[in-house]
N, C-alpha and C positions, 0 to 999 in steps of 0.2 A: 386487531387493528381496524377491521372493517367497520366497527362501531364509530370510530373517530375519523377515519380517513374519508375525505370527500374528493373524489376524482375531479369534480367540476371546479375545484379551487385552483387548478393549474399550478402555476409557479409558486403559489403560496405554500404548497405542501410537496413540492417536487422531490425533496430529500427524504421524505417519509417512506418512500418505496423506490427501490432500484436507482439509488443516487448515482452510482457509477455509470449505469446505462444512460441516465439523463445527461450526465456530464459529457458523454460522448456524442450527444446530439440526437439520441434516439428517444422514442416514446416510452417513458418509464411505466406506463400503464398497459402496454401492449401485452397480448397473451403470449406465453412462452412456447409458442408452436415451433417445432423443430426446424422447419424450413426457414422461417423468419429469423430465428436465432442464428442458424448457420450462416445465413446471408449477412447478417450484421457483424458476426465474428469475422467473416471474410473481409468486410469493409474495414474493420479495425486493423486487421493484419496488413491490408494494403496501405493504410495511412501511417502505421507505426512499425518501424523495423525492430523495435525492442520494447517489451512491456516489462517493467520492473515489478517485483512482488514485495510489498512493504515489510511483511514479517520475515522475509529473507533478504533484508536490505544489504547485508555485507556480501552475500553471494551475488546480488544484483550489481553491486558496485564492481566486483571482480569481473563479471561478464562485461559490463559497460567499459571498463578499463581496457579489456582485451579488444573489444570491437572498435574502440576509438584509438587504440594504440597509445594510451596515456601512461604516465608514470604512476606508481603507487600513491604518491602524495597528492596526485590530482583527484583521487576519489576518497581521501580521508575526510570524514565528517564527524561532527558531534551532534547528538540529538538536541533539537530545539523544540520547546513546547511539548515536552514529553509528559504523558500522564503518569502520575505517581502510581505505583503498583497497588496501593490501597484503594484507589478510585476505580479500579477495574474489577468487574464482577463477571463470573462465568455463568452462562446459561446452562440449565439442566438439558439433558439430551432432547427431551420433548420440546423445549423452548427453541433449541437449535433447529430442529426439524420444522417448526412453525415459521421461524425466521427465513429458512431456506425456501419454503413455499411462498411466503409473502414477498420476498425479494428474489423470485426464481430467475429473473433475467440477470441480476447481479451475480447470483450463485453460478449460473451457467458461464458467464463471462469469466469469473474467477477460476472455475474449474478448468476451462479451456486454456487460459493463459498460464495458470500454474503448471499444467501438464506440459505445455509447449516450452515454458521457461526451463523446466528441469531437463527436458529432452535436449534442448539447445546447450545447456551446461554440460551434459554428458558428451555431446558431440564435439563441442569447442574445447573443453578442458579435461574431461574425465574426472571421476570421483577423487582420486589421489591428489591430482594437481589442484583441484578446487579446494579440498581441505587445507592443503599447504598454503595456498594463496589467501584464503580467508583468515587463516592463522596469522600470516604476515600482516595483512591489513589490520586485524584487531590488535596486534602487538604495536604497530605504528600508531594506531588511534590512541592506545594507552600512553605511549611515549609522548605524543604531541599534546594529549589532554593534560598530562602532568606538567608540561611546559607552559601551556597556553590558558588553562582554565583553573580558577582558584579552587573550586571543589566540584565534584561531578554530580552533585545532587540537583534535581529539578528545583527551580525557584518558584515560589508563589508570586503572583504579579505584584503583590504589595512589597515584596523584597527587592524588586527591580526599580531603583529610584530614578534612573535615566529613562524618561518616557520614550526616547528615540529607540531604545533597545528593548522595550517591552513587547514581547510577541502577543498575538491575540490568544486569550485564554477565556473560554466560555465559562459562564457561571459566576 
C-alpha cells in the first residue's frame, strides 16, 4: 500500500488506513507506539460505555438489551445492506498479517475492545446464559422475519424499485 498511499492527501485517503481510528477523531497515520495507543484506548473507554462488535452482533444486542433493561423485541433486527457471501474473499495468512501491520492502530483498537467485550459478557451474563439468550434472540428474529420480510435474501439495488428504501450500495 505504501506505493499508492500518500499521507499528504489527508482526508482524501483517510479510510485507506486505520479508518476506525480516524472515525474516533484520532490521527490515522500516527505511529502505533504503546503509550500513545493505550492513552487513546482509555479516551475511547471514557467516551463510550459499550463498544459493540459487528461480527458478534447478536451477542452485542443481548448485552445492550441487558445494560439498557430493554425487552427482547427492542433489539431484534434484520440485516440491511448485507454483502452477499459470494462477494467476500478471504485473505491468505500473509495478507492478513500485512493488513494488520498496515492498519496497526485499528488492529489494536479491535483487539482491545474485542477482549473487553467478551470479558464483560462473561461478567454480566456468563457463557450458558449468553448462549441461551442469543438463541432466543435468533429464534425471535426468524419468527419476525417470516412475518415481516418477503424473503431473506439480500437485494441488488436494481431490485429495489422504491428509491426511498434503497440503501447505499457501493459499486
